[in-house]
Structure formats: structure tokens, C-alpha cells
Rosetta silent file (secondary structure, phi, psi, omega in degrees, C-alpha in Angstrom):
SEQUENCE: XXXXXXXXXXXXXXXXXXXXXXXXXXXXXXXXXXXXXXXXXXXXXXXXXXXXXXXXXXXXXXXXXXXXXXXXXXXXXXXXXXXXXXXXXXXXXXXXXXXXXXXXXXXXXXXXXXXXXXXXXXXXXXXXXXXXXXXXXXXXXXXXXXXXXXXXXXXXXXXXXXXXXXXXXXXXXXXXXXXXXXXXXXXXXXXXXXXXXXXXXXXXXXXXXXXXXXXXXXXXXXXXXXXX
SCORE:     score description
SCORE:     0.000 S_00000001
   1 L     0.000  -44.592  179.318    0.000    0.000    0.000 S_00000001
   2 H   -63.917  -35.783  179.636    2.815    2.405    0.923 S_00000001
   3 H   -65.273  -40.264  178.852    4.581    1.555   -2.326 S_00000001
   4 H   -67.088  -41.697  178.374    1.479    2.443   -4.378 S_00000001
   5 H   -62.310  -39.485  178.259    1.018    5.732   -2.510 S_00000001
   6 H   -64.602  -38.430  179.805    4.653    6.609   -3.162 S_00000001
   7 H   -64.579  -47.074 -179.623    4.184    5.789   -6.859 S_00000001
   8 H   -68.334  -34.290  178.687    1.106    8.034   -7.216 S_00000001
   9 H   -63.734  -41.871  179.393    2.780   10.820   -5.232 S_00000001
  10 H   -63.814  -38.944 -179.412    5.747   10.803   -7.622 S_00000001
  11 H   -71.183  -35.709  176.761    3.442   11.021  -10.639 S_00000001
  12 H   -65.096  -39.391  176.889    1.466   13.901   -9.119 S_00000001
  13 H   -63.226  -40.757  178.747    4.731   15.770   -8.535 S_00000001
  14 H   -61.946  -44.063  179.201    5.692   15.104  -12.174 S_00000001
  15 H   -62.379  -41.737  179.458    2.353   16.508  -13.429 S_00000001
  16 H   -62.609  -44.820  179.999    2.787   19.599  -11.267 S_00000001
  17 H   -63.089  -38.545 -179.078    6.331   20.181  -12.559 S_00000001
  18 H   -68.239  -22.918 -179.562    5.168   19.779  -16.179 S_00000001
  19 H   -82.750  -16.449 -178.176    2.508   22.484  -15.639 S_00000001
  20 H   -59.356  -49.377  177.450    5.034   25.092  -14.466 S_00000001
  21 H   -60.714  -34.208  179.824    6.215   26.028  -18.024 S_00000001
  22 H   -64.869  -41.469  178.115    2.557   26.193  -19.143 S_00000001
  23 H   -63.588  -34.650 -178.965    1.722   28.673  -16.388 S_00000001
  24 H   -73.312  -51.239 -175.830    4.707   30.768  -17.445 S_00000001
  25 H   -69.447  -27.831 -178.381    4.159   30.767  -21.229 S_00000001
  26 H   -75.593  -20.100 -178.962    0.403   31.318  -20.947 S_00000001
  27 H   -95.977  -15.571 -177.528    0.835   34.565  -18.991 S_00000001
  28 H   -56.773  -48.871 -177.661    3.571   36.169  -21.136 S_00000001
  29 H   -60.841  -27.608 -178.479    1.211   37.630  -23.811 S_00000001
  30 H   -76.621  -13.519 -178.669   -0.923   39.280  -21.112 S_00000001
  31 H  -114.163   -7.617 -174.292    2.092   41.183  -19.795 S_00000001
  32 L  -105.405    7.903 -178.165    4.027   41.930  -22.998 S_00000001
  33 L   -94.013  166.753  175.564    1.486   44.068  -24.879 S_00000001
  34 E  -116.097  129.775 -179.552    1.209   47.853  -25.200 S_00000001
  35 E   -78.902  134.478 -179.808   -2.167   49.533  -24.623 S_00000001
  36 L  -104.171  140.802  171.597   -3.374   51.767  -27.447 S_00000001
  37 L   -84.795  150.165  178.966   -5.633   54.821  -27.063 S_00000001
  38 L   -83.038  136.976  177.452   -8.566   55.140  -29.461 S_00000001
  39 L    64.942   18.976  175.677   -8.380   57.933  -32.089 S_00000001
  40 L  -128.142  136.911 -179.062   -4.881   58.919  -30.962 S_00000001
  41 L   -75.775  133.426  171.240   -1.647   58.295  -32.861 S_00000001
  42 E  -109.866  107.400 -174.411    1.021   56.251  -31.107 S_00000001
  43 E  -104.540 -176.668  179.182    4.263   57.141  -32.802 S_00000001
  44 E    57.133   33.440  174.013    7.971   56.355  -32.565 S_00000001
  45 E   -86.070  129.566 -176.659    7.342   52.611  -32.510 S_00000001
  46 E  -108.961  142.096  177.675   10.446   50.753  -33.654 S_00000001
  47 E  -142.767  139.487  173.747   10.589   47.354  -35.319 S_00000001
  48 L   -94.595  161.857  178.693   13.308   45.107  -36.686 S_00000001
  49 L   -59.865  127.511 -179.173   12.846   42.787  -39.643 S_00000001
  50 L    87.989   -7.844 -177.835   10.885   39.717  -38.494 S_00000001
  51 L   -77.816  146.548  176.304    9.871   41.319  -35.193 S_00000001
  52 E  -120.556  136.989  177.957    6.302   41.105  -33.896 S_00000001
  53 E  -126.262  141.953 -175.063    4.710   43.611  -31.520 S_00000001
  54 E  -113.500  133.855  178.698    1.466   43.204  -29.634 S_00000001
  55 E  -126.245  154.386  178.042   -0.992   45.976  -28.784 S_00000001
  56 E  -127.670  140.296  178.803   -4.258   45.984  -26.860 S_00000001
  57 E  -147.484  146.824  179.767   -7.265   48.279  -27.306 S_00000001
  58 E   -94.656  125.297 -177.989  -10.835   48.271  -25.972 S_00000001
  59 E  -125.048  162.366  179.624  -13.537   48.270  -28.678 S_00000001
  60 L  -103.181  141.687 -179.259  -17.339   48.219  -28.786 S_00000001
  61 L   -61.604  142.960  177.364  -19.356   45.430  -30.400 S_00000001
  62 L    65.750   12.703  177.404  -20.798   46.094  -33.885 S_00000001
  63 L   -99.653  146.661 -179.395  -18.726   49.277  -34.228 S_00000001
  64 E   -95.664  143.843 -178.233  -16.484   49.899  -37.243 S_00000001
  65 E  -139.845  157.877  174.391  -12.823   50.852  -36.882 S_00000001
  66 E  -122.586  128.006  178.155   -9.844   51.641  -39.086 S_00000001
  67 E  -108.518  125.026 -177.924   -6.346   50.467  -38.166 S_00000001
  68 E  -122.502  129.959  172.587   -3.474   52.364  -39.783 S_00000001
  69 E  -124.803  119.276 -175.093    0.224   51.491  -39.619 S_00000001
  70 E  -125.607  126.405 -179.069    2.495   53.954  -41.410 S_00000001
  71 L  -103.030    5.399  175.955    6.281   53.630  -41.680 S_00000001
  72 H    58.353 -127.959 -176.707    6.821   56.902  -43.537 S_00000001
  73 H   -90.124    6.931 -178.702   10.123   56.998  -45.388 S_00000001
  74 H   -79.165  -13.197  176.952   11.507   53.891  -43.697 S_00000001
  75 L    53.372   52.518  178.197   10.036   51.670  -46.440 S_00000001
  76 L   -98.516  139.179  174.802    9.022   48.868  -44.091 S_00000001
  77 E   -96.864  110.794 -178.304    6.732   46.040  -45.148 S_00000001
  78 E  -120.527  159.525  174.836    4.392   45.358  -42.237 S_00000001
  79 E  -128.283  156.299 -177.479    1.265   43.240  -41.745 S_00000001
  80 E  -119.925  134.215  171.515   -1.665   43.658  -39.351 S_00000001
  81 E  -128.762  143.208  175.996   -3.505   40.989  -37.383 S_00000001
  82 E  -135.493  135.451 -179.385   -6.364   41.524  -34.954 S_00000001
  83 E  -148.427  177.805 -176.372   -7.919   38.960  -32.616 S_00000001
  84 L   -98.754   -4.642  176.086   -9.794   38.641  -29.351 S_00000001
  85 L  -131.447  155.166 -179.176   -7.008   36.887  -27.408 S_00000001
  86 L   -73.053   -9.014 -179.171   -3.306   37.697  -27.068 S_00000001
  87 L   -79.170  -11.805  177.812   -2.371   34.238  -28.349 S_00000001
  88 L    52.001   48.633  178.701   -3.363   35.254  -31.891 S_00000001
  89 L   -81.119  -39.394  177.524   -4.772   31.839  -32.733 S_00000001
  90 E  -148.430  159.213 -178.461   -7.525   33.187  -34.978 S_00000001
  91 E   159.317 -150.421 -179.736   -8.825   36.508  -36.241 S_00000001
  92 E  -120.575  148.954  179.362   -8.452   38.790  -39.259 S_00000001
  93 E  -141.356  158.570  174.083   -5.316   39.962  -41.050 S_00000001
  94 E  -142.337  135.569  179.864   -4.284   42.226  -43.904 S_00000001
  95 L  -153.059  101.289 -177.900   -0.964   42.237  -45.757 S_00000001
  96 L   -97.812    1.854 -177.223   -0.689   44.077  -49.054 S_00000001
  97 L    63.436   22.143  176.492    3.138   44.022  -49.096 S_00000001
  98 L   -72.007  142.842  179.489    3.088   47.816  -49.154 S_00000001
  99 L  -101.198   19.385 -179.067    6.362   49.448  -48.078 S_00000001
 100 L  -133.273  -50.846 -174.659    4.693   52.593  -46.812 S_00000001
 101 E  -151.493  144.031  169.447    1.325   52.019  -45.151 S_00000001
 102 E  -120.126  133.653 -179.385   -1.154   49.300  -44.205 S_00000001
 103 E  -131.507  128.147 -174.598   -4.794   50.245  -43.608 S_00000001
 104 E  -129.038  134.439  173.967   -7.399   47.792  -42.319 S_00000001
 105 E  -100.391  138.212 -171.659  -11.134   48.151  -41.780 S_00000001
 106 E  -147.634  138.071  174.849  -12.590   46.119  -38.946 S_00000001
 107 E  -114.106  120.108 -177.565  -15.956   45.564  -37.258 S_00000001
 108 L   -71.517  134.981  179.168  -15.783   44.373  -33.646 S_00000001
 109 L   -93.133  -20.065  178.852  -17.958   41.343  -32.872 S_00000001
 110 L  -135.805  159.310  174.068  -17.721   41.698  -29.089 S_00000001
 111 L   -91.530  136.052 -179.817  -17.232   44.501  -26.610 S_00000001
 112 E   138.165 -164.958 -176.895  -13.973   44.400  -24.691 S_00000001
 113 E   -73.958  134.910  173.664  -10.258   44.112  -25.213 S_00000001
 114 E  -122.566  153.421 -176.269   -8.920   43.275  -28.672 S_00000001
 115 E  -119.315  131.699 -178.695   -5.302   42.505  -29.560 S_00000001
 116 E  -114.389  126.920  178.407   -3.450   43.857  -32.581 S_00000001
 117 E  -110.910  124.248  176.622   -0.237   42.239  -33.796 S_00000001
 118 E  -107.201  122.274  178.189    2.120   44.200  -36.038 S_00000001
 119 E  -115.107  130.518  176.617    4.757   42.135  -37.825 S_00000001
 120 E   -88.529  106.924 -177.868    7.675   43.663  -39.703 S_00000001
 121 E   -76.238  -35.715  178.318    8.072   41.438  -42.779 S_00000001
 122 E  -156.578  156.918 -177.968   11.061   43.310  -44.180 S_00000001
 123 L    78.790  176.258  176.842   13.084   46.401  -43.436 S_00000001
 124 L  -155.486  153.192 -179.001   13.488   48.039  -40.046 S_00000001
 125 E   153.129 -153.473 -175.924   12.827   51.461  -38.599 S_00000001
 126 E  -108.312  153.740  177.345   10.055   53.489  -36.974 S_00000001
 127 E  -150.220  165.966  171.013    6.322   53.543  -37.598 S_00000001
 128 E  -120.638  154.375  178.994    3.167   54.915  -36.057 S_00000001
 129 E  -127.620  139.016 -177.731   -0.061   53.067  -35.330 S_00000001
 130 E  -140.294  132.732  173.135   -3.541   54.559  -35.150 S_00000001
 131 E  -116.451  115.116 -176.816   -6.943   52.996  -34.417 S_00000001
 132 E  -109.335  149.418  172.214   -9.796   55.278  -35.488 S_00000001
 133 E   -76.087  136.221  178.616  -13.533   55.031  -34.967 S_00000001
 134 L    87.092  179.440 -179.362  -15.412   54.548  -38.238 S_00000001
 135 L   -99.002  118.504  178.743  -14.210   53.862  -41.766 S_00000001
 136 L  -128.488  134.123  178.571  -11.547   56.245  -43.013 S_00000001
 137 L    68.728 -176.819 -179.755   -9.628   55.992  -46.272 S_00000001
 138 L  -101.712  135.949  178.282   -9.352   52.911  -48.458 S_00000001
 139 L   -66.343  143.243 -178.980   -8.126   49.605  -47.081 S_00000001
 140 L   -80.550   -8.500  178.918   -4.834   48.458  -48.561 S_00000001
 141 L  -169.287  168.597  178.625   -6.098   44.879  -48.805 S_00000001
 142 L   -81.247  145.797  176.963   -8.955   42.536  -48.079 S_00000001
 143 L   -70.138  133.146 -179.740   -9.333   41.085  -44.609 S_00000001
 144 E  -118.394  131.198  176.679   -8.270   37.455  -44.474 S_00000001
 145 E   -74.004  130.285  178.794   -9.353   35.031  -41.760 S_00000001
 146 E  -119.991  152.154  174.550   -6.321   33.364  -40.178 S_00000001
 147 E  -138.764  111.394 -172.780   -5.936   30.362  -37.906 S_00000001
 148 L  -129.121  118.709 -178.467   -2.474   29.925  -36.398 S_00000001
 149 L  -102.938   12.533 -176.482   -1.622   27.286  -33.774 S_00000001
 150 H   -61.453  -42.642  179.349    2.100   28.095  -33.580 S_00000001
 151 H   -71.821  -27.462  175.761    1.799   29.815  -30.216 S_00000001
 152 H   -62.799  -37.574  176.368   -0.402   26.984  -29.000 S_00000001
 153 H   -66.431  -38.857  177.119    2.539   24.659  -29.670 S_00000001
 154 H   -62.270  -35.734  179.230    4.819   27.004  -27.738 S_00000001
 155 H   -67.309  -43.701 -168.945    2.370   26.780  -24.837 S_00000001
 156 H   -94.033  -32.322 -172.701    2.081   22.988  -24.772 S_00000001
 157 H   -56.856  -45.620  179.367    5.383   21.553  -26.036 S_00000001
 158 H   -59.181  -42.388 -179.595    7.515   22.227  -22.913 S_00000001
 159 H   -67.481  -41.876  179.221    4.903   20.633  -20.635 S_00000001
 160 H   -64.284  -39.863 -179.830    4.375   17.657  -22.946 S_00000001
 161 H   -63.647  -48.687 -179.644    8.146   17.110  -23.209 S_00000001
 162 H   -61.557  -42.752 -179.655    8.682   17.154  -19.424 S_00000001
 163 H   -65.107  -41.652 -179.017    5.707   14.836  -18.873 S_00000001
 164 H   -66.215  -43.563  179.215    6.854   12.371  -21.562 S_00000001
 165 H   -64.282  -41.735  179.459   10.433   12.206  -20.230 S_00000001
 166 H   -63.211  -43.875  178.938    9.184   11.726  -16.676 S_00000001
 167 H   -65.776  -35.404  177.410    6.824    8.893  -17.636 S_00000001
 168 H   -64.379  -40.531  177.987    9.615    7.222  -19.621 S_00000001
 169 H   -64.483  -43.367  178.424   11.871    7.302  -16.548 S_00000001
 170 H   -61.178  -40.879 -178.872    9.094    5.823  -14.391 S_00000001
 171 H   -64.789  -41.228  179.776    8.504    3.087  -16.951 S_00000001
 172 H   -67.087  -38.426  178.704   12.196    2.128  -17.061 S_00000001
 173 H   -66.580  -38.110 -178.961   12.406    2.013  -13.287 S_00000001
 174 H   -69.348  -28.475 -178.008    9.309   -0.167  -13.078 S_00000001
 175 H   -79.280  -15.671  179.206   10.733   -2.641  -15.631 S_00000001
 176 L   -76.861  132.350  178.423   13.901   -3.232  -13.599 S_00000001
 177 L   -67.358  144.533  178.979   13.713   -6.326  -11.338 S_00000001
 178 L   -71.688  138.611  178.076   13.950   -5.638   -7.634 S_00000001
 179 L   -80.931  122.518  178.188   17.223   -6.602   -6.015 S_00000001
 180 L   -94.750  136.198 -178.939   16.730   -9.191   -3.308 S_00000001
 181 L   -64.659  138.002  179.099   19.232   -9.217   -0.446 S_00000001
 182 L   -79.291  127.134  179.933   21.639  -12.200   -0.463 S_00000001
 183 L  -115.759  120.141  177.417   21.288  -14.335    2.612 S_00000001
 184 L   -87.812  100.166 -175.601   24.041  -16.806    3.471 S_00000001
 185 H   -65.028  -28.489 -179.550   22.113  -19.573    5.200 S_00000001
 186 H   -72.518  -40.878  178.951   25.328  -21.253    6.277 S_00000001
 187 H   -64.657  -38.571  178.382   26.664  -18.125    7.890 S_00000001
 188 H   -62.520  -42.585 -179.968   23.339  -17.643    9.636 S_00000001
 189 H   -63.520  -39.135  179.821   23.455  -21.202   10.913 S_00000001
 190 H   -72.261  -29.592  176.314   26.953  -20.738   12.222 S_00000001
 191 H   -66.898  -41.223  178.478   25.990  -17.474   13.915 S_00000001
 192 H   -65.206  -26.894 -178.822   23.179  -19.207   15.739 S_00000001
 193 L  -109.025   40.780 -173.383   25.662  -21.878   16.819 S_00000001
 194 H   -62.911  -33.230 -177.884   28.374  -19.386   17.698 S_00000001
 195 H   -63.116  -31.646 -178.457   29.171  -21.017   20.989 S_00000001
 196 H   -72.719  -18.463  179.598   30.222  -24.221   19.208 S_00000001
 197 H   -84.395  -19.061  179.566   32.823  -22.275   17.204 S_00000001
 198 L    84.150 -155.789 -178.472   34.519  -20.959   20.284 S_00000001
 199 L   -80.218  177.834  179.947   36.390  -17.631   20.397 S_00000001
 200 H   -61.804  -28.720  179.723   37.720  -15.658   17.426 S_00000001
 201 H   -69.509  -21.673 -179.357   41.031  -17.473   17.755 S_00000001
 202 H   -94.175    2.053 -174.453   39.233  -20.775   17.076 S_00000001
 203 E  -112.886  141.568  175.851   37.435  -19.466   13.940 S_00000001
 204 E  -137.188  165.669  178.743   38.713  -19.234   10.372 S_00000001
 205 E  -104.480  127.340  176.007   37.255  -18.324    6.984 S_00000001
 206 L   -65.743  124.885 -176.844   37.058  -20.999    4.332 S_00000001
 207 L   -73.585   -8.279 -179.262   39.077  -19.716    1.395 S_00000001
 208 L   -96.517  -39.441 -177.088   36.786  -21.513   -1.060 S_00000001
 209 L  -122.166  -10.422  176.060   33.296  -20.416    0.038 S_00000001
 210 L    80.691   13.653 -179.123   33.946  -17.683    2.632 S_00000001
 211 L   -90.011  141.984  175.623   31.995  -19.312    5.478 S_00000001
 212 E   -71.220  128.061  179.202   33.232  -19.089    9.065 S_00000001
 213 E  -137.646  165.909  178.164   34.302  -22.523   10.287 S_00000001
 214 E   -73.276  138.485 -178.757   36.198  -24.018   13.191 S_00000001
 215 L   -62.971  -25.010 -176.579   39.956  -24.140   12.722 S_00000001
 216 L   -78.091   -7.067 -178.078   40.066  -27.738   13.850 S_00000001
 217 L   -77.710  143.395  176.775   38.015  -29.010   10.895 S_00000001
 218 L   -95.826  -14.843 -179.901   39.766  -30.852    8.071 S_00000001
 219 E  -139.803  136.452  179.202   36.877  -30.407    5.631 S_00000001
 220 L   -71.971  123.337  179.841   34.554  -27.421    5.162 S_00000001
 221 L   -68.905  -12.610 -178.523   30.985  -28.489    6.026 S_00000001
 222 L   -88.627  -54.793 -176.344   29.657  -25.925    3.518 S_00000001
 223 L  -103.655   -4.140  176.445   31.592  -26.624    0.312 S_00000001
 224 L    62.532   25.180  177.886   33.043  -30.034    1.330 S_00000001
 225 L   -92.568  136.149  179.189   36.539  -28.975    0.242 S_00000001
 226 E   -67.872  140.387 -177.715   39.457  -30.458    2.150 S_00000001
 227 L  -106.463  145.823  178.929   41.397  -27.953    4.171 S_00000001
 228 L   -76.294    0.000    0.000   45.139  -27.886    4.636 S_00000001
């Protein structure tokens, strides 16, 4: 019973340890975004080629908005994604490969926080981002529905890896036969009959089997080998 409890306790500890990376990676997006004001330009945003930046803004359901990202003379190719969670698993995106400005029209389906991801596809430099109420200007491209599970893999892979390695170790340990202690029945018998052997001066070790025997014996009673 104690052995089973120890086994389940070890597995519970393993599950807890595997959840630690998940708790860490799942909270990063909620702390790494920048809050945007509505109808106000946020300028001097810098991006390197391949870099992604996350912004958060509060929108009203069924209201129309325009998202503008302008890199001015820096000639940066950027894309815009907007979703309802910071993990950016699904939502709408626009990418016209313009090296000057991206403009996206968007209608919010729910009231609350929305997350905007700006990715620098090429080039590097500064840009400004603006979220306006209503439809202004012409969109640089059509909105495309996206579904991306890459961050979901980032969330789960560390935990799955730790759990798999831990279970493999448990399985290997369980497959190993238990070591049983070696008991020398002859030595035990001689210990129980210690008085018959006399003092330490009257006792010797058989060089063939290692059992304690009386020095006066000519043959070992354990291995039956003649003694000199």
C-alpha cells in the first residue's frame, strides 16, 4: 500500500512540474502588450525585420474601426492581425506588401479588449499606429481570416516534453527487477551456533566459500573442500 502511494505521489509531482512552463508561457502575452488609445496616434514605434509587436485596445461590439500602420520613409513592409485573445490563434489579417502604409477596416464582434499584432516582414525602422472610430480611407487589402496554432505549440510543447520524459523514466524504473538481499544460510546457521565455534582465535574463513568454520576441521561443512 505504501509503495502504491509513493508511486502516485511521484506522478502527481511530475504533473505539477510539467505544468510550471505552461503557467509561465500562458501569462507572457498578457504582460508583454502595449495599450493603445482610441483615435490617438502612437508614434515612434520601432521594429526590426521579423519582429512582432502586440498591442491591446478596448472596442465596442458592432462598431467599425480603421487600423493604420504607417512607416513613412523607412520603407518597411508590415502586416496587421487583430484577434480577441493575445495568443493570436484566430482573427483577421491584412498584408498588401506595401512598403509605406497598411490600412485595415474592422468591425468588432464583441465589446472588450482586442489585440493587434504588427509584424515587420522586411526592413526596419520606426512607424506609427492609429486605431480610429469609423471607416476612413481605403483599405490596402482585403481582410483574411487566419488560424495559427504556432503559439499553442509554444504553450504545450515544454509541458508535454517534461511529462513524456518523466513517464519514460518511471517506466524504465518499473521494468527493472527488484534486487533481493543475499542471505548466506550457512553463515546464519553458524551465527546461531556461535558457541560451538569458540572464540575468534578458534574461527577461520574458508578460502573456497567464505563461510566461518572451526579451525580444527579438516573439511569445510559448507563446500566439502578439504582444508590444509
